[in-house]
C-alpha positions in Angstrom: 56.6 5.2 -87.0 56.4 6.9 -84.1 53.2 8.9 -85.0 51.6 5.5 -85.4 52.9 4.5 -81.6 52.1 7.2 -79.8 48.4 6.4 -81.0 48.3 2.7 -80.3 49.9 4.3 -76.9 46.9 6.2 -76.5 44.2 3.8 -78.1 45.9 1.3 -75.1 45.2 4.2 -72.6 42.1 5.1 -73.4 40.7 1.2 -73.8 42.0 1.4 -70.5 40.4 4.6 -69.1 36.8 2.9 -71.0 37.5 -0.6 -68.7 37.7 1.6 -64.8 34.4 3.4 -65.5 33.0 0.0 -66.3 34.1 -1.4 -63.1 33.2 1.8 -61.6 30.0 2.3 -63.3 29.3 -2.3 -61.9 30.4 -1.0 -58.4 27.9 1.4 -58.0 25.4 -0.7 -59.7 26.4 -3.1 -57.1 26.1 -0.3 -54.2 22.0 0.2 -54.9 21.5 -3.1 -55.2 23.1 -4.3 -52.3 22.1 -0.8 -50.2 18.5 -1.6 -50.6 16.8 -3.6 -48.3 19.9 -2.8 -45.6 18.0 1.2 -45.7 14.2 -0.4 -45.9 15.3 -2.4 -42.5 17.3 0.6 -41.0 14.5 2.5 -41.4 12.0 0.1 -40.3 13.6 0.4 -37.0 11.7 1.6 -33.8 15.1 3.7 -33.0 18.0 3.8 -34.0 21.2 5.5 -32.4 22.4 8.7 -33.8 26.1 6.3 -33.8 24.5 4.4 -36.1 22.6 6.4 -38.0 26.1 8.8 -38.3 27.2 5.1 -40.2 24.5 4.2 -42.2 24.9 7.9 -44.1 28.7 7.3 -44.4 29.1 4.7 -45.9 25.9 5.6 -48.5 28.0 9.5 -49.1 30.1 7.6 -50.9 28.0 6.8 -53.3 25.4 9.9 -52.6 26.4 11.3 -56.6 24.2 8.4 -57.6 20.2 9.5 -57.7 19.4 5.9 -56.4 21.4 6.4 -53.8 20.8 9.5 -52.9 17.2 8.7 -52.9 18.3 6.2 -49.8 20.2 9.2 -47.9 17.2 11.6 -47.7 15.4 8.3 -46.6 17.4 7.4 -43.9 17.8 11.6 -42.9 14.6 12.1 -43.4 13.7 9.3 -41.0 15.5 10.3 -38.3 15.6 13.6 -38.9 13.4 14.5 -35.6 15.0 12.2 -33.8 19.3 13.5 -34.0 18.2 16.7 -36.0 22.0 17.5 -35.5 23.4 14.1 -36.8 21.2 14.6 -39.9 21.7 18.0 -40.1 25.6 17.3 -40.3 24.9 15.0 -43.0 22.6 17.5 -45.2 25.9 20.0 -44.8 28.7 17.6 -46.1 26.5 16.5 -49.0 26.0 19.9 -49.9 29.5 20.9 -49.6 30.7 17.5 -51.9 27.9 17.1 -54.2 25.4 20.2 -54.6 26.6 22.4 -57.4 24.3 25.4 -56.2 26.1 25.5 -52.9 29.8 25.0 -54.1 
């Protein structure tokens, strides 16, 4: 009887983990959808301050392990690298520290 109880607890725990993972995937999907037009508009601007660029990269950073968001992150970096090389260098290094397995 004790093994049956443990098995049921395990199944309930596993079901909870699956729901949590599903919710996280939905958040990532939503982020990619929501950020795409924002990044397009942002990169099309003639000017942005270093603070605005940093803030945009902060927003994208949390999801940068998603390929779609990473492409947006790179787009912002490429767009503003000549305007704010120190800011972009900082965010590239932060990305490498957090997500790039080769530099760990």
